[in-house]
C-alpha positions, 0 to 999 in steps of 0.5 A: 148652402149659399149656392143654393140660395143664390140659384133660388135668388137667380130662379125667382129673379126669373120669374118676376113680372118686369121679365114675364111681361116683356113679350106680351109688351113687344106684342102690343108695342108691335100692334100700337106702331102697325095703328100709327101706320094705318092711320098715318096711312089713311091720312095720306089720302085725304080727309076731311076737318073732321075726320082730321081732328079724330085722327089727331086724336087717336094718333095721340092717344097712340103716340102716348100708349107707344111711349110708354109700351115701347120705350123698355 
C-alpha cells in the first residue's frame, strides 16, 4: 500500500506546474536573449539620441525579463 502512495506522489510531483512550464520558460528565455542581441547589434551601427533612449529603455525591460526567466 505504501508503494502505491509513493508512486502516486511522484506522478503528481512530475506533473507539477513548476516542471510543466520549464520548456516554455527556456524557450521564452531564448527569445528574450535573441531580442537583446538584436538591439545590441542595432546599437553598434549608430543611432540618434532619441533612438538611444528607446533602445536603453527596451534593453532595461528585456534584461529584467531575462533575469526573471533565465535564472531558474
